[in-house]
N, C-alpha and C positions, 0 to 999 in steps of 0.2 A: 504494500500500500504506500502510495506516495505521501510525502510529508504534509502537503496541503490537505489531502483527504483525511489523513490521520488526525490532524489538528481539528478539523470540523467534526469528526467522529467523537473526539474527546469532549468537545464543547457540548455536543448533543447529549452524550452519555452522562456528563457531570451535572446536567440540569442547570447550567449557568443562565445568567440573564440573556445571553446570546443564543440560547437553545433554539428558539423559533427561527431566528435568522440563519443559524447554522444548518438547521433541518432543511430550510428552503434552498440553501445553497447546495447541499448534498443532492437534493432531488433535481436541481437544475443541472448538476454535473451528469447525472444519470441520463437525463432527457437530451441534453445537447451534445454529450460525448459518449455515445453508447459503447464505444471501444473501451471505455474505462469501467464498464460494469463489473468485470472480474475483480476489480479492486475491492468491491463490496463483499467479496467472499473471504477475504483474508482476515482471519480472526473473528468471523461472524458466528462461530459456533456458540460463543458465550454471550451473544447479544440478547437482550430481553426481547421477548416475542409478544405479539398481540394475543389476547385470549381468543378472539374470534375475528375472522376475516369474512365479511359478507359481500357477495357479488350481487348487485341489483341490475337486472337486465330485462329486456322486453322490447317490443316494437316501438318505433317513434310515436309520440303522442299519447302514450298510455299513462302519463303522469308520473314518470320515474323521479323527476327532480322534486316535485312537491312531496312525493312519498319519502324520498331521502331526507328532505327538510324535517318532516314530521318524525322520522326515526331518530334523527339527531336530537331533537327536542326530548323525545321519550327516553332515550338512553341517558341524557344529561340529567333529566328529572329523577330518574331512578338511582343513578350513581353519580351524584354531583362532584365527587372527588376523583372520578376516573376521566381520563382523556380519550377523545375519539378522533381518529384520523379519517378524512374523506378524500378520495381520489375521484374527481369528476372528469371522466374522459369525454372530451368534446371533439367534434369534427375539426379538421385542420383547415386553416385559411389557405386557399389556393395561391395566395400571393406571398404571405409571410411564413407559412408553415406552422403558425401558432394556433392555439385553441381559440375558439370563438367566445368562450367564457359564458355561454348561455346558461348552462346548468348551475354554475357558481353564483350567478346573479340571484337565483331563487333561494339561495341559502345565506343571503347577506345578514339576516337577523343574528347569525352566529358569529359574525366577523369580529365582534368585540369580546367574545368568550375565549379566555386564554387556554381553556381545556379543549378547544375544538380547532383542529388544523385542517383547513380545506385547501386542496391543491388541484388546480385544473391541469389537464394533460392533453396534448394534442395527439390524435391518432397517427399523424404524419403519413396519412394515406394507407395505413395498414388495413387490409381488407377485413380481418377478423375483429376489428374494433378496439384492440388493446395495443398499446405501444410496447416496444421491446423490453423496456426496463421496469415493467410493472412489479415484478417480484422484488427488485431492488428497492422500489418505492415502499413496498410493504415492510421490508426489513428496516428501512430507515425510520418509518413511523413507529415500529415496534421499539427500536432503539430510543426514540423520543418519548417513550412511555405511554403510547396509545394502547389502551386495553382492547378497543374495538376499532377495526378498520372497515370502512364501507367504500366499496368500489361501485360507482355508477357508470355503466358502460354507455357507449354512444347510441346504441339502439339501431343496429344495422339490419335487423330482420331475422329471418329464420336460421341463418348460418352462424349467428353469434353464439358459439358454444365453447370457445376457448377459455371463457371465464372459469369453467370448472377446473382448469389446471392451476389456477392461482388462488381461488377462494375456498374457504372451508364449507361455506353454505352458499347455495345459489338461490336467490329469490327471483322468480319470474313474474313480472307484472304484465297483466293484459287488461283490456278495457273494452266496453261495448263499442261496436263499430269497427273492430279489427278482425272480424271473421267469426265463423261458427265452429261447431265441434269438429267438422271435417278439416278445417284449417288447423285446428289445434293438433289433430292426429298426425298431420304430415309435417308439423313444425319440429325441427331438430331440438328446440329448447325443451320439449317434453321429456327428452331423455336425460337432461342434465339438471333439471330443476329439483330442488329439495323442498321448497315452499312456493306455492302458486298463489298469487294475489290477484283477485279481480278488483281492480281499482275503479274509481268513479261509480261507487256502489249506489249513489243517489240518482244515477242517470237511467233513462229508459233502456231496458234490455239487460241490465246488470244481473238481475236475479236469474233470468233465463240463461245467460252465459255462465253464471256460477253453477247452475244445475248441470249444464253440458260439461263443464270442467270436471265436476265430481264424477260424472259418468266416464269420461276419458281416463281419469286417474284410476278408477276401479278396473278398467280394461287393461291398463298398463301396470297394475300392481304386481310387484315382484318379477316383472318381465325381464328386467335387466339384472336381477340378483341384488338390487340395491334396497336400502330401507325405503319404505313407502313414503310418498310425498305428502306433505300437509297442505292445507289450503285455507284461505279466509277471504271474506268479502269486506272491502275497505272503501271508505271515502276519505282519501288523504286530504282533500281540500277542506273538509269539515272536521277532520280528526276522528272520524268514527272507524272503529276496528283496528286502529293503530296499536293500542295496548295489547289486544289479542295477538297481533302479529309479533310484537316484542316478546310476549310470553312464549310463543312458539320458538323464537330464536334463542331465548335463554334456556329453554328446555333442551334444545339440541346441543347447546354449548355444554350444559351440565353433563349430558350423556356422552359427549364425544370429544371433549377438550384434549384429553391425553392422546387419543388417536390422531387428532389434527396435528399436535406437536410432533408426533412420530413421523407423520407424513411430510411435514415441512423439513424435518431433519434429513429425510431421504431425498427430498427435492434439492436440498442444498448440496448433497453429495453428487447428485446427478448434474447439477449446474457446474460444480467444480470439474467434473469429468469433461463436460462440454468445453469449458474454458481451457483446460489443459490440451485437449485435442485441437482446438482452434489455434492456440499459441504454437503448438507443434506444426500445424499446417502452414502457418504464416512463416515460420523460420525455414521450413523445408522449401517453401515457395521462393523465399529470398535467395536461398542457396542455389536453387535450380536456375533462377534467372530466366532470361529470354534471349532470343537470337540464335546465332549459329552454334554457340557453345552448348546451349540446352539441347538443340537438335542433335548435335553430335552425341551427347550423353544418351539420348533416347534411342538413337540408331544402334548403339551397342546392344540394346535389348532386342531390337528387331533382327539384328544379325545373329542372335543366339550366343553372343559372347558373355552375357551375364543375365541372370534371372532378375525379375522385379524385386523379390525379397533381398537378393544379393546387392542390388543397386541401392536399395533403401539402407542396408547395413553400411555401405560405403558412405552415403550421405550423413548418417548419424555419426560415424567415426570422424568425418571431416568437420562436422559441427562441434564435436567434442574437442577436436584439435584446435579449432579457432576460438574456443571459449564461449561459443554461443549456447552450448548445452552445459550448464553448470548448476551448482546448488544455490538456491535463492532463499535460504532460511531467513525468516523474519520479514519477508516481503521485499518489494522493490523500493 
């Protein structure tokens, strides 16, 4: 880990007066310099973790931002001494590449709350709706003392399923006017949701949609070998049903917190493996180079003078001899 990153990590971890600023700067590093993401794996094994990471997804217009705002208020009311981190993933501007900040505007009532950290993040054109460094964001918020992390996705439609890879719980919000039971059945979100919320419960058609949802969930019960999904009818705008939703979230956390921590630890090991392989790929790529010299090296394989494994052995020996492969205990 470089010195500037280490200094920021220590400021966040120490809970100094600069904690919020340091947290923001760390997350900016992740977002603007994705090649530095592996730095956030060095020493991360003993970082504090969030108790619960919630992914909130669903089609555009189903009221995710208002629901997120209500959930923040409910969590803060129940646990006034606990911090909550919010990652509001917004579409990217086609001109600047930044987030439009639309979701964040709906949560401005929490801007003055020192125990609420809200960060907008741009998708940067990523089709799945989540930016590359979302897992590093979650780790930084855990380091900052956030007991709960809420990720509100951009809402790209039926294919937005990668949230299941980063969240402990996936809450899928739907609303009247976004399709009937047939649409729900073909939607990929049905396979990843842990809790399904019919929002805008005060609108016409909400009760009918909720009944259809219950029928779909019964059909899908245990179909994927997962714990059965819960459901609730909510009117986020008027605050109805939000407490019941928080009850469901807290119950899931009480039952699964240790399993979630174990899963995150394994995820970190997998991320380290990917980082090591990528670093090795880059070093080998630099050694191979381009142009006639690289072509000559590859021609040796085509002529049968050396095998691919033998050629790789040569490259690794050359890297060792030049000092590129060496022990890096204690970070960079």
